[in-house]
C-alpha positions in Angstrom: -0.1 0.0 -0.3 1.2 3.1 -1.1 0.1 7.2 -0.8 -1.3 6.8 -4.6 -3.4 3.6 -3.6 -7.2 4.2 -3.4 -6.7 1.8 -0.2 -4.3 4.3 1.3 -6.7 7.2 1.1 -9.2 5.4 2.9 -6.9 4.1 5.0 -5.8 8.0 5.7 -9.2 9.4 6.0 -10.0 6.5 8.9 -6.6 7.8 10.5 -7.2 11.1 10.9 -10.7 10.5 12.1 -9.1 8.2 14.9 -6.7 10.6 15.6 -8.7 13.4 16.3 -11.4 12.4 18.1 -8.6 11.0 21.0 -7.8 13.1 23.6 -5.0 15.0 22.7 -2.8 13.7 25.3 -3.3 10.1 24.5 -3.3 11.6 20.2 0.7 9.8 20.0 -0.4 6.5 21.0 -3.5 6.7 18.5 -0.3 7.5 15.8 1.5 4.8 17.2 -1.2 2.7 16.7 -2.0 3.8 12.9 1.5 3.9 12.0 1.6 0.0 13.3 -1.4 -1.1 11.6 0.2 1.1 8.2 3.3 -1.3 8.5 1.6 -4.7 9.5 -0.5 -4.0 6.2 2.4 -3.8 4.2 3.4 -7.0 5.3 3.1 -8.6 9.1 6.4 -10.3 8.4 7.8 -7.0 8.2 7.2 -6.0 12.0 9.7 -8.5 13.0 12.8 -6.3 11.6 11.5 -3.1 13.0 11.1 -4.2 16.3 14.3 -5.4 16.4 16.3 -2.6 15.4 13.6 -0.6 17.5 14.2 -2.1 20.9 18.1 -3.0 20.3 18.6 0.9 19.6 16.4 2.1 22.4 18.2 -0.4 24.8 21.6 0.5 23.8 20.3 4.1 24.1 19.0 3.4 27.5 22.2 1.9 28.6 24.2 4.5 27.7 22.4 7.2 29.4 22.4 5.3 32.4 26.1 5.5 32.0 26.3 8.9 31.3 23.9 9.8 34.2 26.2 8.0 36.4 29.0 9.4 35.5 27.6 13.0 36.0 26.8 11.8 39.5 30.6 10.7 39.9 31.9 13.9 38.3 30.0 16.2 41.1 33.1 14.8 43.8 34.8 18.1 44.5 37.4 15.6 45.8 38.5 14.9 42.1 41.6 15.9 40.3 41.1 17.2 36.7 42.9 13.9 35.8 40.7 11.8 38.1 37.8 13.5 36.1 39.5 12.8 32.5 39.9 9.1 33.1 36.2 8.8 34.7 35.0 9.9 31.2 37.4 8.1 29.6 36.0 4.7 31.9 32.3 5.2 30.8 33.1 6.2 27.3 34.8 2.7 26.6 31.8 1.5 28.2 29.2 3.0 25.8 32.0 1.8 22.9 30.7 -1.4 23.8 27.4 -1.0 24.4 26.9 0.6 20.6 29.6 -1.2 19.0 27.4 -4.4 19.3 24.1 -2.4 18.2 25.6 -1.0 15.0 27.1 -4.3 13.7 23.7 -6.3 14.4 21.5 -3.5 12.4 23.8 -2.8 9.8 24.4 -6.4 9.5 20.3 -6.9 9.0 20.5 -3.8 6.6 23.0 -6.0 4.4 21.9 -9.2 4.3 18.4 -8.3 3.1 19.2 -5.8 0.7 22.6 -7.1 -1.0 22.6 -10.4 -0.3 21.2 -10.5 -3.9 24.0 -9.6 -5.2 25.9 -12.6 -4.2 22.9 -15.3 -4.8 25.4 -16.8 -7.9 28.6 -17.0 -5.9 26.1 -18.6 -2.9 24.5 -21.5 -5.0 28.0 -21.9 -6.8 29.7 -22.7 -3.2 26.8 -24.9 -2.6 27.5 -27.1 -5.6 30.8 -27.3 -4.4 30.1 -28.4 -1.3 27.7 -31.2 -3.1 24.6 -29.3 -2.6 21.9 -29.0 -5.3 22.8 -26.3 -7.8 20.3 -23.3 -7.6 18.8 -24.4 -4.5 19.2 -20.8 -2.8 16.8 -18.1 -4.3 17.6 -14.0 -3.6 13.9 -13.9 -3.5 13.1 -15.9 -0.3 14.9 -12.8 1.7 12.3 -10.7 3.5 13.0 -6.9 2.3 10.8 -5.1 5.2 8.8 -1.8 4.4 11.6 1.2 4.8 14.6 -0.8 6.0 17.1 1.9 4.5 15.4 4.7 6.0 14.4 3.4 9.9 17.8 2.0 9.8 19.5 5.1 9.3 17.4 6.9 11.8 18.0 4.7 14.2 21.3 4.9 13.8 22.0 8.7 14.2 19.8 8.4 17.4 22.2 5.9 18.6 25.7 7.7 17.4 23.7 11.1 18.8 23.2 9.6 22.2 26.7 8.6 22.1 28.4 11.8 21.3 25.3 13.7 23.8 23.7 15.9 21.1 20.5 14.2 22.3 19.2 13.0 25.5 18.3 9.1 25.5 14.4 8.3 25.4 13.1 6.6 28.5 10.3 5.1 26.9 10.3 2.7 24.2 6.5 3.6 22.2 8.2 7.0 22.2 11.4 5.8 20.3 9.3 3.0 18.5 7.0 5.9 17.3 9.9 8.1 15.9 11.3 5.1 13.7 7.5 3.6 12.3 5.6 7.0 11.9 3.9 6.2 8.4 4.3 9.4 6.5 8.1 8.8 6.6 8.6 5.4 6.5 8.1 4.7 2.9 11.0 6.9 1.3 12.2 9.3 4.3 13.1 11.9 4.9 16.0 10.2 7.3 14.6 12.3 10.1 16.5 13.0 13.2 15.6 12.3 17.0 16.5 15.5 18.0 13.8 17.3 15.6 11.4 14.5 14.9 11.3 12.7 18.3 10.7 16.5 20.0 8.0 17.1 17.4 5.9 14.2 18.3 5.8 15.2 22.0 4.2 17.9 21.4 0.3 18.7 21.7 -0.9 17.7 18.7 -3.9 20.2 18.4 -6.2 20.6 15.6 -5.2 23.9 13.6 -7.8 24.8 10.7 -4.9 26.5 8.2 -2.3 24.0 8.7 -4.8 21.1 8.1 -5.9 22.9 4.8 -1.8 23.5 4.0 -1.4 19.8 4.2 -3.9 18.8 2.0 -3.4 21.6 -0.5 0.9 20.6 -0.4 -0.9 16.7 -0.7 -2.9 17.5 -3.9 0.1 19.0 -5.5 2.5 15.7 -4.7 -0.4 13.6 -6.5 0.1 16.3 -9.2 3.8 15.7 -9.6 3.6 11.8 -9.3 0.4 11.0 -11.1 0.5 13.7 -14.1 4.3 14.1 -15.0 6.4 11.5 -13.6 4.1 8.2 -14.3 3.4 9.8 -17.8 6.9 10.3 -18.7 8.3 7.5 -17.3 6.2 5.5 -20.0 8.2 7.8 -22.6 11.7 7.1 -20.5 11.3 3.0 -20.6 10.1 2.6 -24.2 12.7 4.7 -25.8 15.9 2.9 -23.5 14.2 -0.1 -24.3 14.6 0.5 -27.9 17.9 2.5 -28.0 19.6 0.7 -31.2 16.6 2.3 -33.5 15.8 5.9 -31.2 16.7 8.8 -32.9 19.6 10.7 -31.2 17.6 13.7 -29.9 14.8 11.0 -29.0 17.8 9.6 -26.5 18.8 13.1 -25.1 15.0 14.2 -24.9 14.7 10.7 -22.9 18.3 11.2 -20.7 16.4 15.0 -19.5 13.1 13.5 -19.2 14.5 11.3 -17.1 16.1 14.5 -14.3 12.2 16.1 -14.5 10.7 12.2 -14.0 12.9 11.4 -10.8 12.2 15.4 -9.8 9.1 14.9 -9.7 7.9 11.4 -8.7 10.4 11.8 -5.4 10.0 15.6 -4.4 6.0 14.4 -5.1 6.4 11.6 -2.7 8.0 13.9 -0.2 4.9 16.7 -0.9 2.6 14.2 0.4 4.4 12.7 3.0 4.8 16.3 4.3 1.3 17.4 3.6 -0.5 14.5 5.4 1.9 14.9 8.3 1.1 18.4 8.7 -2.4 17.3 8.9 -1.3 15.6 12.1 0.1 18.6 13.2 3.9 17.2 12.9 6.3 18.6 10.6 8.8 16.7 8.9 12.3 18.2 7.3 12.5 19.4 3.9 14.0 16.9 1.6 14.3 19.0 -1.5 15.1 22.6 -1.8 14.8 23.7 -5.6 18.4 21.7 -7.0 18.1 22.4 -10.0 18.9 26.2 -9.2 22.7 24.9 -8.3 25.4 26.2 -9.9 27.7 23.6 -8.4 27.2 19.8 -7.8 28.3 20.1 -4.1 25.9 22.5 -4.3 23.1 20.3 -5.8 23.6 17.9 -3.0 23.1 20.1 -0.5 19.3 20.7 -2.1 18.8 17.1 -3.3 17.5 14.6 -0.9 18.7 16.8 1.7 18.6 14.6 5.1 20.1 11.6 3.3 23.1 14.2 2.4 23.2 15.6 6.0 23.1 11.8 7.6 26.4 10.9 5.1 27.9 14.4 6.0 27.3 14.1 9.7 27.8 10.0 10.3 30.4 9.6 7.7 32.3 12.3 6.4 32.9 14.2 8.8 33.9 11.5 11.1 36.5 10.2 8.3 38.0 13.6 7.5 38.6 14.1 11.2 40.1 10.4 12.1 43.8 9.8 12.8 44.2 8.4 9.5 43.1 11.9 7.6 45.2 13.7 10.2 48.1 11.4 9.9 48.2 12.1 6.1 47.8 15.9 6.7 50.8 16.1 9.3 53.0 13.9 7.0 52.1 15.8 3.9 52.9 19.3 5.7 55.4 21.1 3.7 56.5 18.0 1.8 54.0 18.8 -1.6 52.1 21.8 -2.8 49.1 22.6 -0.7 47.2 21.6 -3.5 48.2 18.3 -3.6 48.2 18.1 0.4 44.6 19.4 0.3 44.0 16.8 -2.5 45.1 13.6 -0.4 43.1 14.8 2.8 39.9 15.0 0.6 39.9 11.9 -1.5 39.7 9.3 1.0 37.0 11.2 2.6 34.8 12.1 -0.4 35.5 8.2 -1.9 34.4 6.2 0.9 31.2 8.6 1.4 30.0 8.5 -2.0 30.7 4.6 -3.1 28.8 4.4 0.4 25.7 6.3 -0.5 26.0 4.8 -4.2 25.7 1.3 -2.3 23.0 3.1 -0.9 20.7 3.4 -3.7 21.0 -0.3 -4.9 23.2 -2.6 -5.4 25.3 -3.8 -8.3 28.2 -1.9 -10.5 25.7 0.7 -12.0 25.4 2.2 -8.1 29.3 1.6 -7.5 29.7 3.5 -10.6 27.4 6.1 -9.3 29.1 6.8 -6.6 32.6 6.7 -8.3 30.9 9.4 -10.7 30.4 11.7 -8.2 33.1 11.0 -5.8 35.6 11.9 -8.6 33.0 15.5 -9.8 33.0 16.4 -5.8 36.4 15.8 -5.7 37.4 17.7 -8.6 34.9 20.5 -7.8 36.8 20.9 -4.5 40.6 20.6 -5.4 40.4 22.5 -8.5 37.9 25.2 -7.0 40.5 28.1 -7.1 41.3 27.4 -10.3 38.5 27.7 -11.9 37.8 30.9 -10.4 41.6 32.3 -11.4 40.6 30.7 -15.0 37.5 33.0 -14.9 39.3 36.0 -13.9 41.6 35.6 -16.7 39.1 34.8 -19.7 37.4 38.1 -18.5 33.7 36.2 -17.7 31.7 38.2 -15.9 30.8 36.2 -13.0 27.8 37.7 -11.9 25.4 38.1 -14.6 22.4 35.9 -15.0 23.8 33.9 -18.3 26.4 32.8 -16.4 24.3 31.8 -13.4 22.0 29.6 -16.5 25.4 28.3 -17.7 26.2 26.8 -14.1 22.5 25.6 -13.1 22.7 23.6 -17.2 26.1 22.2 -16.6 24.9 21.1 -12.7 21.7 19.8 -14.8 23.8 17.8 -17.4 26.4 16.2 -15.0 23.1 14.9 -12.8 21.6 13.4 -15.8 25.0 11.8 -16.9 24.6 10.2 -13.5 20.9 9.0 -13.7 22.0 7.5 -17.1 24.7 5.3 -15.1 21.3 3.8 -13.1 18.3 4.2 -15.1 19.4 1.7 -18.1 19.9 -1.5 -15.2 23.6 -2.5 -16.7 26.7 0.0 -17.3 26.7 -2.2 -20.7 23.8 -0.8 -21.4 24.3 2.7 -20.4 27.2 2.6 -22.6 25.2 1.3 -25.7 22.8 4.0 -25.2 25.4 6.7 -25.8 26.7 4.8 -28.6 23.8 5.0 -30.1 23.0 8.8 -29.5 26.3 9.7 -31.1 25.5 7.4 -34.0 22.0 7.6 -34.8 22.2 11.2 -34.9 19.3 12.4 -37.2 17.5 16.0 -36.1 15.9 16.6 -39.2 13.6 13.3 -38.8 12.2 14.2 -35.1 8.5 14.6 -36.0 5.7 14.0 -33.2 5.1 11.1 -35.1 8.2 9.8 -34.2 7.9 10.2 -30.2 4.2 9.0 -30.6 5.7 5.3 -31.3 7.4 5.4 -27.6 3.8 5.8 -25.7 3.2 9.8 -25.8 0.6 10.6 -28.4 0.7 13.9 -29.4 -2.2 14.6 -26.6 -0.1 12.9 -24.5 3.2 15.5 -25.6 0.6 18.2 -25.1 -0.3 17.7 -21.5 2.9 16.4 -20.6 4.6 19.5 -21.9 1.9 22.3 -20.0 2.2 20.0 -16.5 6.0 20.4 -17.1 5.8 24.3 -17.8 3.3 24.5 -14.7 5.6 22.5 -12.8 8.4 25.0 -13.2 6.8 27.9 -13.1 5.4 26.9 -9.3 9.0 26.3 -8.5 9.6 29.3 -9.6 7.2 30.9 -7.7 8.5 29.1 -4.3 12.0 30.8 -4.8 10.3 34.1 -3.8 8.2 32.3 -0.8 5.4 30.2 -0.1 2.6 29.7 -2.5 0.4 28.3 -0.2 0.5 32.1 1.7 0.1 33.4 -2.1 -2.9 31.5 -2.2 -4.1 32.9 1.1 -4.0 36.6 -0.3 -6.0 35.4 -3.2 -9.9 35.8 -3.1 -12.2 32.9 -2.4 -13.3 32.3 -6.1 -9.8 32.7 -7.5 -8.4 29.8 -4.9 -11.6 27.4 -5.2 -10.9 27.7 -9.2 -7.2 26.7 -8.7 -8.2 23.8 -6.1 -10.8 22.6 -8.3 -8.1 22.7 -11.7 -5.4 20.6 -9.8 -8.3 18.2 -8.6 -9.7 17.6 -12.1 -6.1 17.4 -13.2 -5.3 14.7 -11.2 -8.6 12.9 -11.6 -8.5 13.3 -15.3 -4.7 13.4 -16.9 -3.3 11.4 -14.0 -2.0 8.2 -15.4 -3.9 5.2 -13.3 -7.5 3.0 -13.9 -7.7 0.6 -16.1 -4.8 -0.4 -18.5 -2.4 1.1 -16.6 0.1 -0.6 -13.8 0.8 2.4 -11.2 4.2 3.1 -10.7 6.1 2.7 -7.3 7.9 5.7 -6.2 11.5 5.7 -7.5 13.1 5.6 -4.0 10.8 3.0 -2.2 13.7 0.5 -3.9 16.1 2.0 -1.6 
C-alpha cells in the first residue's frame, strides 16, 4: 500500500478521524497504533525486523544514558582532580563504545543481508554446488526486505550515535521511540529524520489547526499532481526509448535523458510533498528534503539541496568522522611542507569523499551501476573541491563576468547535465546498456527526422505530449514562485473564488490527466526501492 493507492486514501481518512477523536494527550498513542497498522498491512512479516531494530537501539540508548547519568553523578565529587575526571570520562566512554558497537554491527548486518544478498546469489549457489548441494537451491527472492528498512535503520543509527556523542538525551519510553521510527508518513521514502527533531515534535501537543490542515491537503494535492500527471506519464516514454535504443533517433535518447531528470525529481519530490502534507494534517512537520536543486551552480551545492536528509546523514555520520579521523590527520601531518598545498588538500579530501560517495551509491542499490554512480559523484565533487580556486582564476583570466544571469544559467545547465549523466549510469539497468545508449546517441544523430509521429512510437501520443509539456511548464512555474516565498501563503492572499478555481483545476487535473486506472500499472515511487 503506497500513497497513490485508493486503499491508502481510505486508510488515511480513517486514521485522521481516529486521531482527532482521541483526547490530545493520547494522540501520540493513536499515531503509534495507526503507524503500526499501516506497517502490518504492508506485511506482517516485516514487523519483527523493525521491532528488533527499535528495541535493540532503544535498549542501547538507555544503557548509554544510564552510564552517562552515573558518570555525571561521580563527577560531582569535589575531591576529584582534573586527571581523575578525565580518567572517569574515558572509563564510561569505553563502556558506551562496547554497547554501541554491538548494536551498530547487528543493525548494519540486518540491512546488508536483506538488501545485498541478491548480489551474491550466484556465488552462494556455486558454493552450495561445490559442497555437494543441489544447484540453484538458494534464491535471493526468499529474503524478506522490510518496508523502508534503509530509512528506519539510518534514523535509528543516527539516534544511537547522537546519544553516544551526547547530542541528544536518551528516550526513556520505548513506545515513544518506536513511534519515531515507524511514523507512517516518512517510513516509505523518508525523509530520514533525526530524533532530536522529529522525536521532539512527536511529543508536542497535537491539536487541530484548520489553516495547517488545509495547507497539508494543498501540499498533498500538489504532490499527487507531480507524481501522477508528470512522473508516471513521462516514465513510459523513457522506458520505451531506452528499450529500443538501437533504433531510436539520438534526439529521442537525449530527450529521454533530460525527461528522466524531470521524472525522478517529480516522482521523489512529489512523494515528499505527500508525506509532509499528511504529516501537517496531524500537526507534525517533517524536514524539507528538496530546496530547488536545479537552481544549483555546482555539484556540491546540488547535493546540499537534493535529498537533503540523506546528504546530511552521510555528512554528519560518515564524511565528518572520516575527515577528522586519525588516518586523515596523519596524512595531513606527513604531507605538510613536503608537497604543494593543492596536492596536500587533494590527499586529505579524496579519502572521505570517496568513501562517502561509494557508500551513498551502495545505499541506493546493489550492483556495479550504483558503485559506478558513487565513483562518478566522488570524482565530480573531488575535482570541484580541488580545482575550485583554479576555476575562479580561469574565469578571471578569460574576463568572464560571473555575476550575470547568463553565467548563472550556464552553471545551472552544467549541473543538470552532470545529474543527467549520473542517472544514465543507473536508469538503464546495466553499465553495458548505459554505454550502448551513449554509442547509439552518437551514431543515430538524425535531428531532421524528429517529428511528433516518431515521439508517439514511444508511448506519448500528441495529446499526451501536450499534457506532459503543459504539466512540466506548470511545475517549473510553481517552482519559480516557491523561490520567492510560500505559494500556499500567496494563495491565502487571493480571493476565495480564485483560490477555489485553482484548487478545482488541480483536483480535476489529477483525476482526469493522472496516469492510473484500467490499462495502467501504477508505478511505485522510485526511491521505495532504496
